[in-house]
C-alpha positions as CSV (number, residue, x, y, z in Angstrom):
1,M,35.8,26.4,17.5
2,N,37.8,25.0,14.7
3,K,36.4,24.3,11.2
4,Q,36.2,20.5,11.6
5,K,34.1,20.8,14.8
6,L,31.8,23.3,13.1
7,I,31.3,20.9,10.2
8,K,30.5,18.0,12.5
9,L,28.1,20.1,14.5
10,V,26.3,21.2,11.3
11,L,26.1,17.6,10.1
12,I,24.7,16.4,13.4
13,W,22.2,19.2,13.5
14,C,21.0,18.3,10.0
15,C,20.6,14.6,10.9
16,L,18.7,15.4,14.1
17,F,16.4,18.0,12.8
18,L,16.1,18.2,9.0
19,L,15.9,14.5,8.1
20,P,12.9,13.8,10.4
21,L,11.1,16.9,8.9
22,S,11.6,15.5,5.4
23,S,10.1,12.2,6.3
24,I,7.1,13.9,7.9
25,A,6.5,15.8,4.6
26,A,6.9,12.6,2.6
27,S,4.3,10.8,4.7
28,K,1.8,13.7,4.3
29,D,2.3,13.5,0.5
30,N,1.5,9.7,0.6
31,Q,-1.8,10.5,2.5
32,S,-3.0,12.9,-0.2
33,R,-2.6,10.3,-3.0
34,P,-5.7,8.6,-4.2
35,P,-5.9,4.9,-3.3
36,H,-4.6,2.4,-5.8
37,E,-6.9,1.0,-8.4
38,P,-7.5,-2.7,-8.2
39,P,-5.6,-4.8,-10.7
40,P,-7.5,-5.8,-13.9
41,E,-7.2,-9.4,-12.8
42,A,-9.2,-8.7,-9.6
43,I,-12.0,-7.0,-11.6
44,A,-12.1,-9.8,-14.3
45,A,-12.3,-12.5,-11.6
46,C,-15.6,-11.1,-10.4
47,E,-17.3,-10.7,-13.8
48,G,-20.7,-12.4,-13.7
49,K,-20.3,-13.1,-9.9
50,S,-22.2,-11.7,-6.9
51,V,-21.0,-9.9,-3.8
52,G,-19.6,-12.3,-1.3
53,E,-18.8,-15.0,-3.8
54,S,-15.4,-16.7,-3.5
55,V,-13.1,-16.6,-6.5
56,E,-9.5,-17.4,-7.4
57,F,-7.3,-15.5,-9.8
58,T,-3.7,-15.3,-10.9
59,G,-1.9,-12.3,-9.3
60,R,0.6,-9.9,-10.8
61,W,3.5,-12.2,-10.1
62,G,1.9,-15.4,-11.2
63,E,0.7,-16.4,-7.7
64,S,-2.7,-17.9,-7.1
65,V,-4.9,-15.5,-5.1
66,E,-8.0,-16.6,-3.2
67,A,-10.4,-13.8,-2.9
68,T,-14.0,-12.7,-2.3
69,C,-16.0,-10.4,-4.5
70,Q,-16.8,-7.1,-2.9
71,E,-18.2,-3.8,-4.2
72,K,-15.6,-1.0,-4.3
73,D,-16.4,2.4,-5.9
74,G,-19.3,0.9,-7.9
75,K,-17.2,-2.0,-9.2
76,L,-17.3,-5.7,-8.2
77,V,-13.7,-6.5,-7.3
78,A,-11.9,-9.6,-6.0
79,V,-10.4,-8.7,-2.6
80,P,-7.8,-11.1,-1.5
81,D,-8.9,-13.1,1.6
82,N,-5.7,-12.1,3.5
83,M,-6.6,-8.4,3.1
84,R,-10.1,-8.5,4.4
85,G,-9.1,-8.6,8.1
86,D,-10.7,-12.0,8.9
87,G,-8.0,-14.2,7.4
88,P,-4.3,-14.8,8.2
89,P,-1.9,-11.9,7.8
90,P,-0.2,-11.5,4.5
91,R,3.2,-13.2,4.2
């Protein structure tokens, strides 16, 4: 077997076997991370509100977000309506 064929064989082997293993390891790392904290805007929107109350706040990119106040980890947080599962899917 000449050197070029051997190099091609090694590259193919790496692509077929090593790259999928690295993506599996990366996905396991993502699972061990704690969930993201809600943005401060989502917490502020529910100040003085009750669970189930509808609110609207300005999102991180200046968009208007319709949400419902829900309790998460002991805090009242505005959960966007498109993330609750009963509204339309996010765009």
